[in-house]
N, C-alpha and C positions, 0 to 999 in steps of 0.2 A: 541145797534146796532142790526138792524133787520137781519133776516136770510139771505136775499138776499144781504145784504151789506158785508157778510163774504167773505173773499177772496177765501175760499175753496168751495164756492157755485157758480157754473156756469151752464148756460144752456147747456144741452148735445146736441150733434149733432146726437145722436143715438136714436131717437124716432119718432113716427108718431102720429098725432092728429086724434082722432076717432069721433069728434063731441062734441059740448058742451065743457066741461072742461076735458073730458076723454082723456087719452093718452095711447099709448102702447110703452113700452121700447123695443128696439131692440138691446140691448147690449149683452144679453145672451139668450140662447134658452128657458129659462123660459118665455120670452116675456110677462112680467107682464102687465096687463091692470089696470090702476090706475085712480081712481077718484081724484078730487082735495084734496090735503093734505095727500093722501095716500103715503106710502113708499113701495118700492118693497121688494121682498123676501130677497134680498141681503142687505137691509137696507142702501144702499149708493145712492139710487135714489129716488127722491120725486117729485110728481106732485104739483107744486105751481101755482095755478090760471091758469091751462090749459097748462102749459109748464113743461117739465121734466128737472130737475136739478140734476147734480151730487153734492153730499155733501162732496166729498173727493178730489177735485182738488188740488193736491199738498200736501194733508194732509198725511204726511209720518209717519208711525209707526216705521220704522227702516231704517237705511242707513249704509252699511258696504261694504268694499272691500273684495271680496271673490274669490277663484280660480274657474275657469269655470268647473273643474272636479267635484266640489261638487254638481252641479245642479241635476243630472250629465249630462254634455255634454262631450262626449269622442271623437267626430269627428268634433269639432267646436272650432276653435282657441285654440288648445291644449297648455297647459302651461300658458295661459293668466289669467288675473284677470278682473273681472267686478265689477263696483260699483253697488251694489245690494240694492234694496229698496222695500218698501211695503206700503200698507195703512191698512185699517181695514176691518173686516167682511169677508164673503164668500157667495157664492151662493149654496154651498153644506153643508151637515150636518154631515160629516164623524165623527164617535165617536172616532177614533184613531188619530186624527189630531196631528201632531208633533208641530205645531205652534198655538195651540189653544188660547194662550194668545192674539194673534193678530186676528185670524180668527173668534173667538167667541165673540169679542168685537165690538159693534157697534160704528160708528163714533159719535163724539160730536162736530158738527160744531161750536157751541157757544164757545167752549174752544180750538179750533184748530187754527193752523197757516197754511199758504199755502207756500210751498217752490217753488220758481220759477224754471222752467227748466234750465235757464241760470246758476243758482247756482250749480245744480247737475252736469251739463256738466263740469263746471270748477273744481268741486271737483274731478271728474273722471280723468281729465287731470292732476291736481296737484298731485293726488295719484299715477300716472303712470299706471292707468288702461287702458286696450285696449277696453273695452266695457261697456255697460249699460245693466242691467238685472232687470226685475221686477219679484219678487219671494216672498218667505216666506208665504204670504197668497195668495188668488187668484188674480192675476194681472189684469184679465179682468175688475175688478171693478175700476181700475185706468186708464182705456183706454183714457178717455177724456184728461187727463193730459199727459199720455205717448205719445200720437201722437205728441203733441207739443215738448216734450222732445226728442223723436227720430228724428224728423225733424231737430232739432238743433244739436243733437249729430252726425248725419250723416255728417253735414257740417264740423265737427271737426275731422272726421276720426274714429269715434267710432262705433263698432258693436252694435246691438240692439237686445235683446232677451227676451222672456217670458218663465217662468216656470209655466205651467198652467194645470188646469184640462180639458181644451179643450172644455168647454161648451159655448163658444162664438158663436155669429151668423156669417154667412158669411159676413154680412155688417160690423161687427166689425173687422173681419179678413182683409177684403179689405182695410179698413181705416188704420189699423196698417201697412199693407204691403206698402201702399202708403207713409206712414210716415217714413219708413225705417226698419221695423221689418225684420230681416234676419235669426233669429234662434228661434225655438219653440220646447220646451220639453213638452210633454203631459203625465200626470199621468193617466194611465188606471187603473180603479178600479176593473175590472173583467167582469163578464157577467151580464145578466139582474137581477139576484138575488141580486148581490152586489149593483148595482145602485138603484134598487127599494127599497131595504130594509135598506140600510145604508147611502145613499148619499142624500136622500130627494125626492124619487119618480121621478127620471129623466131618460131620454132615453139613453141607453147604446150605441146607434149608433152614437150619435152626435160627441163625440170626434174623432171617426174614420173618419167621414166625414170631419171634420175640419183638421185633420192631412193630409188626402189625398189632400184636396184642397190647403193646405199650401205648400205641396211638389210640386204640379203642378205649383204654383206661383214662385217657385224657392227659397222658404224658407227652410233652413236646419231643418230637423225634427228628433228628437229622442224620443223614447217611453220608459216610465218607468212603470213597474208593481210592486207596493209594495205588496208582497205576504203575506197575513194575515191569520193566522189560523182561520178556521171556516167561512171565508168569500170567499176566492178565491184561496185556496191552493189545491183544488182537482185536480185530473188528468184531469177531463172533463173541468173544468174552465180554467186551464192552456192551454189545447189544443184549447179551444175556443179563447183565447187571441192570441195565436200564429197564428191560422188560419186567424183571422182578420188582424193581423199585416202583414203577407205575402201577403194576398189578396189586402189590401188597399195600402200598402206602399212598397212592393217588398222586395227582399232578401238583398238589400244593406243598408237598414235603420237600424240603431242600435236599439236594444231593451235591456233594463236592468231589471233584476229581483232582486229587493232589499229586504233586510231583515227588517221586521217590528220589533219594540220594543214597549212595553206597553206605552200608553200615553192617556191622557185625560180620557175618559170614557170606554176605552177598555183595559182590563188587562190580557188577555190571554198571555202565555209565548211567547217569541220571536220566530220567524220562524225557524224551523229546517233547518240547512244548506243543508241537503240532499234534502229537498224539492226544494230549489233554484237550486241545481245542476240538479235535475230532470227536472225542468222548462227549464233550459238552454239547456239541451240535447234534449228536445222536440223541442225547437226552431231550434237547429242545424239540426235535422233530417228533419224538415219541409222546410229547405232551407235558414233560416236566417243566413247570413254570419258573422254578428257581434252581438253576444249575450253575455251579461255580467252578472256577479253577483256583487251586490252592498251592501254596509254596512257590509261587512265582510273583514276587512282589512287584506291584505296579501294573499288573495285567488288568485289562479292562473288565474281565469277568471275575475279579474280586468284588465288583460292585453289584448292588441289587437294582434291577430294572423292573418297572411296572410291566406285568405280562400283557396288559391291555393296550397301553399307548407307547411303551418303550422308554418312558421317562426314567432317568437315573435318580433313584430316590434315596439310596444310601451309597455314598462313595467311601471307599476304604483305601488305606495305604498300609499294606501288611496287616498288622493286628490293631490298627488305629482307625477310627471313624473320622473322616475329615469333613464330611457333609451329610447331614441327616434331614431329609426333606419331608418325611411323613407328617401328616396332620396329627392332632391329639387323638383322633379316632383310628390311627394306623391306616389312613387312606392316602392314595396318591394325590398330591396337590393339584395335578393337572386334570385327571379324569375321574377322580373320586373312587377308583377301584380299591377295595379293602385288601390290605396286604397282611398275611398271617404272621403276626409278631406276638410273642409271649413276653409279658413283663414290660415295664416302662423303659424308655431310652434313658441311659445314664451318661450324661456328657454335656458338652457345650458347643459341639460342632454346628 
């Protein structure tokens, strides 16, 4: 069977022809220019005779029902579960990757299968999931398939979200929004030093632009900053991230400072919890109303507090909600301040 006959190989809608057999991919902001037979940096796009093809249409590396809080999304369908899936490879080169067995493995179209969107939607419904989520490795690379999945999922009442590094193009974001994307969590790596030296010489401004554009489109956005020793844990870098967050997304967008643990090719000790607490306090002083500490189970700042009166309105234990105090109108029961929550609470806490 030839490559083009493989079900996971399909022509992408996100490219432009440059003349002759040269094409430019417009899926992510690397915008790779490829001659015939060349593969992009992400290893999931190939120029075949002057047309750009995805090599991973429905080629799933993992499928699992998971709580939305694990992403983490704290203000988006709280208490729900999403059928979560991924493909292979990545467009970044982070040496601390937690899912390196997926992100550092290139696709093998000759050995892969393609899972049709209809099957995944039915799996989510049969499992009692409220939504669909592309995660684990960089979901931007699965976009050609995800737009078909989300379009179908929306007709069945499922929410649709990405857990991403945010390095997609505006063209890709628009396509995803049109297909039903309504939740986007972006992992911010730090300042220019972090992106240039650890992620593969990429522009640190792109994820912020995408986050801001997504929010203007009505997509729910949350930001995560994995705080890594020697990379982005300095006071100046934390202040840089916080300033960007408030400037681009405003005070009501949640920001999570999460604890790194050694993985893949990065083996410095886990983040000092005091560093996370300092980052959270920096965000609070800068005006961020919903700042969290993650990957520290039982920490007080896993919880959501009313920014007006300080009432604990959502208490969490890891990825579980143990107490949910918001009114039906998403207001603080003590002072009636409205809390920005998307979707209804799913649970019995």
